[in-house]
C-alpha positions in Angstrom: -93.1 -101.8 194.6 -90.6 -100.8 191.8 -87.5 -102.5 191.3 -84.4 -101.3 189.5 -82.7 -103.4 186.9 -79.1 -103.5 186.1 -77.7 -104.3 182.5 -74.2 -105.5 182.5 -72.7 -106.4 179.3 -69.0 -107.0 179.2 -68.7 -106.5 175.6 -71.1 -106.4 172.8 -71.0 -105.1 169.0 -74.3 -103.9 167.5 -74.2 -103.5 163.6 -76.8 -101.0 162.2 -77.1 -101.8 158.3 -78.7 -98.9 156.3 -78.6 -96.3 158.9 -80.5 -93.1 158.1 -79.7 -90.9 161.1 -78.3 -90.5 164.5 -79.5 -87.9 167.1 -78.2 -87.0 170.6 -80.2 -85.3 172.8 -78.8 -82.6 175.2 -78.3 -83.8 178.8 -81.2 -82.8 181.1 -82.4 -83.6 184.5 -84.1 -87.1 184.6 -86.8 -86.0 186.7 -86.3 -88.3 189.8 -85.1 -85.4 192.2 -81.8 -87.3 192.6 -79.5 -84.9 190.7 -79.2 -87.3 187.9 -78.9 -86.4 184.2 -79.7 -88.2 181.3 -79.1 -88.2 177.5 -80.5 -90.2 174.6 -78.6 -91.6 171.7 -80.9 -92.6 168.8 -80.5 -94.6 165.7 -83.0 -94.4 162.8 -83.3 -96.5 159.8 -85.7 -97.0 156.9 -87.2 -94.5 154.7 -88.8 -92.2 157.6 -85.5 -91.5 159.0 -85.8 -89.4 162.1 -89.8 -89.2 161.7 -90.1 -92.7 162.2 -89.3 -94.8 165.4 -85.8 -95.2 166.4 -84.4 -98.8 165.9 -82.1 -98.5 168.7 -82.0 -95.9 171.5 -79.4 -95.7 174.1 -80.1 -93.6 177.4 -77.2 -92.7 179.3 -77.3 -91.4 182.9 -75.0 -90.2 185.2 -75.0 -87.9 188.4 -72.0 -85.8 187.0 -73.1 -83.9 184.0 -69.7 -83.8 182.4 -69.7 -87.4 182.3 -72.4 -87.1 179.5 -70.2 -85.1 177.2 -69.6 -86.8 173.9 -66.3 -86.1 172.2 -65.6 -86.7 168.5 -62.1 -86.1 166.8 -63.4 -82.7 165.5 -66.5 -81.8 167.7 -67.8 -81.8 171.3 -71.6 -81.8 171.9 
């Protein structure tokens, strides 16, 4: 039996010092056949940068693809 956990944090600040790189994946179908999409935002540190394991990965999911758009002041990706 598989259970689903929900994480509800009302406010949190995470500081990453000596950040080497940030990568953002394209949104893709999450493979659950539920019409849900997933996108990963990965933060890398240390000398290996993106060749090492991420120090933090945030996976965002939505059944609406446009909800996973990330907008910055000058870019949309």
